[in-house]
C-alpha positions, 0 to 999 in steps of 0.5 A, a space after each residue: 543491499 544495505 537495509 541499514 538505509 531502510 532502518 534510518 528511513 522508518 526511524 525518520 518517518 517515526 520522528 516526523 510523526 512525532 513532530 506532526 500534530 494528531 488528526 483532528 479527532 472529533 471532527 469526523 462524522 457519518 459516512 456512506 454505508 458503502 464507504 463504511 464497509 469498504 473501510 472496515 475491510 481495508 482496516 482488517 487488512 491493515 491489522 495483525 501482528 505480522 508473525 509470519 513475515 516477522 519469522 521469515 525475515 528472522 530466518 533471512 539472517 539480516 538484522 537490519 532487514 529484520 529490524 526494518 520489517 518490525 517497523 513496517 509491521 508497527 506502521 501497518 498496525 498504526 493504520 489499523 488504529 487510525 482506520 478504527 478511530 475514523 470508523 468510531 467517529 462514523 458510528 461504525 465498528 471494526 469487523 472480525 474478518 472478511 473472506 478476501 483477507 482470509 484468502 490473502 493471508 492464506 496465500 501469503 503465509 503458505 510460502 517462503 519470504 519471497 513469495 510472501 512479499 510478492 503477495 504483500 506487494 499486490 496489496 501495497 500497490 492496490 492500497 496506493 490507489 485506494 488511499 490516494 482516492 480517499 485522500 482526494 474524495 473522502 467526505 470530511 477532512 478527517 478521513 482525507 487527513 488519515 488517508 494522506 498519512 497512511 498514503 505517506 507510509 505506503 509510498 515508502 513501503 513499496 520501494 522498501 519491498 522492491 529492494 528485498 525482492 530485487 535482491 532475492 529475485 533479480 539474479 534469476 535467469 532471464 527465462 525464469 523471471 519471465 515466468 515469475 513476472 507473468 504469474 505475479 501479473 496474474 495475481 495482481 490482476 485477479 486481487 485488484 478485480 476482487 477489490 474493484 468489484 467488492 468495493 465498487 460502491 465506495 469507489 464510485 462514491 469516490 468518483 473512481 469507477 471499478 474499471 479506472 481503479 483497476 487500470 490505475 493500479 495496473 499502471 503502478 504495478 508496472 514499474 514495480 515488476 520492472 524494478 524487481 525483475 527487469 534488467 539490472 539497469 532498472 534497479 540501483 544499489 539503494 533500491 531506487 529505480 530509474 525515473 521512468 520506472 517511477 519508484 525512488 527512495 524518496 517516493 514518500 516525500 511527495 504525496 500531493 499532486 496525483 501520484 507525481 511522487 511515484 512518477 505516475 499521474 494515474 487518471 481517474 483520480 477523484 477531484 476534491 468535492 465539497 459537501 455542497 457537491 455531494 448534496 
């Protein structure tokens, strides 16, 4: 896999952002308590210097991959700044941390690059569904806009990580891949249930039940596992996956219309609701 391709993709995204007007700062406002608490936890998860991931990526010996990871980390830090400003306009502050993020970071950093990326991928897939729910059901246009911008990036991050994981895990013996896939599913389901329960109030406010959220994340995760650990025919050299798998090199280019861009129309999405609907 030539990760110069992904360097170009991240550079193109940065150029697109430079041409795009800033969010309408000043147009935000108060948010429900449950939604504020949820955003604070996700903001904490987006923040960080990425030192562990960068160090492991440097040791991998691929200069293009390291450059792409640096740009990935920069985008995650940008997400944290965007959410911090949304919270500020809602009259809330960020939090220093949360036990769920501490556990997640510990698991990520405890192992090598491949296992860190597998753990990180779980968070990325959960984020796809969460930010889509915010984009479609947030109470004001500023938060919907910020969520759409973050989702746009996350839809590029998933195939980027797929490309690296496929390179590292795709040649394992079939029996080993079955074991790895099973363990990965357990990790994903456990993490998703923690998010679904911990953010239940915010999800319900966005017209998304915790059960539906969990089911939707599982639907998004299935093609990721297939792309990384499935037969060679499920993965293309560029890191793209078959249409059936749903993850391709241009998933970030179509944010609208559910998750059409990932080939999955996840049920249970929150319809756009007006201020009047919420009264």
